[in-house]
C-alpha positions in Angstrom: 31.3 33.2 -85.8 29.5 31.8 -88.9 32.0 33.6 -91.1 34.7 31.3 -89.6 33.1 28.5 -91.6 33.1 30.3 -94.9 36.1 30.4 -97.3 36.6 33.1 -99.8 38.4 32.6 -103.1 41.5 34.7 -103.1 41.1 35.4 -106.8 37.4 36.1 -107.4 36.0 36.4 -103.9 33.4 33.6 -104.3 32.3 32.1 -101.0 32.2 28.4 -100.2 32.1 25.8 -97.4 33.5 22.3 -97.9 31.1 19.5 -97.2 33.6 16.6 -97.6 36.6 15.6 -99.6 40.2 16.7 -99.4 41.5 20.1 -98.5 42.5 21.0 -102.1 39.8 23.4 -103.3 39.4 24.6 -106.9 37.1 27.5 -107.4 34.9 27.9 -110.4 37.3 30.6 -111.6 40.1 28.0 -111.6 42.0 29.3 -108.6 43.3 26.6 -106.2 43.5 27.1 -102.4 44.0 25.1 -99.3 40.7 24.7 -97.3 42.7 24.1 -94.1 45.0 27.2 -94.1 43.1 29.3 -96.8 46.3 30.0 -98.8 46.7 29.9 -102.6 48.3 26.7 -103.8 49.5 25.2 -107.0 48.9 21.5 -106.4 49.2 18.7 -104.0 52.8 19.5 -102.9 51.3 21.8 -100.3 49.8 18.7 -98.5 50.9 15.5 -96.8 49.4 12.6 -95.0 52.5 12.0 -92.9 52.4 13.3 -89.4 56.0 14.4 -89.3 55.6 16.5 -92.5 52.4 18.0 -91.1 54.2 18.9 -87.9 56.9 20.5 -90.1 54.5 22.9 -91.8 52.6 21.0 -94.5 48.8 21.0 -94.3 46.9 17.7 -94.0 45.3 16.5 -97.2 42.3 15.3 -95.2 40.6 16.8 -92.2 37.4 16.1 -90.3 35.0 18.9 -91.1 33.2 18.8 -87.8 36.4 19.2 -85.8 37.9 21.8 -88.1 34.7 23.9 -88.1 34.2 23.5 -84.3 37.7 24.8 -83.7 37.2 27.7 -86.1 33.9 28.7 -84.5 35.3 28.4 -81.0 38.3 30.6 -81.9 36.0 33.3 -83.2 33.8 33.0 -80.1 36.8 33.6 -77.9 37.7 36.7 -80.0 34.1 38.0 -79.7 34.2 37.5 -75.9 37.5 39.4 -75.7 36.1 42.2 -77.8 33.0 42.4 -75.6 35.2 42.5 -72.5 37.3 45.3 -74.0 34.3 47.4 -75.0 32.2 46.6 -71.9 34.5 45.9 -69.0 31.5 45.5 -66.6 29.8 42.9 -68.9 29.5 39.4 -67.5 31.0 37.3 -70.3 30.5 34.0 -68.4 27.0 33.7 -69.9 28.6 33.9 -73.4 31.0 31.1 -72.6 28.0 29.0 -71.4 26.2 29.6 -74.7 29.2 28.3 -76.6 29.0 24.8 -75.0 
């Protein structure tokens, strides 16, 4: 689940986590990527601060780290629980769900 917080540069593989700022990330190697969707980008045209453009597919320029990171970790927790269920059908995954809270 911790890996959900880490971003990898698509060009050089460097790992990083954003502490604050906008979602446009520039790696030390010069590669640009979106912190929100993790895709390579070429500039600010990938982003918007208008709700209707975000709903139409653009990424938000600013996001709250705590919310973004919590959602990513929770998604990975759900995937882990499903994998546990698949590999061990008799396992009680309710305790894992309680740990998540």
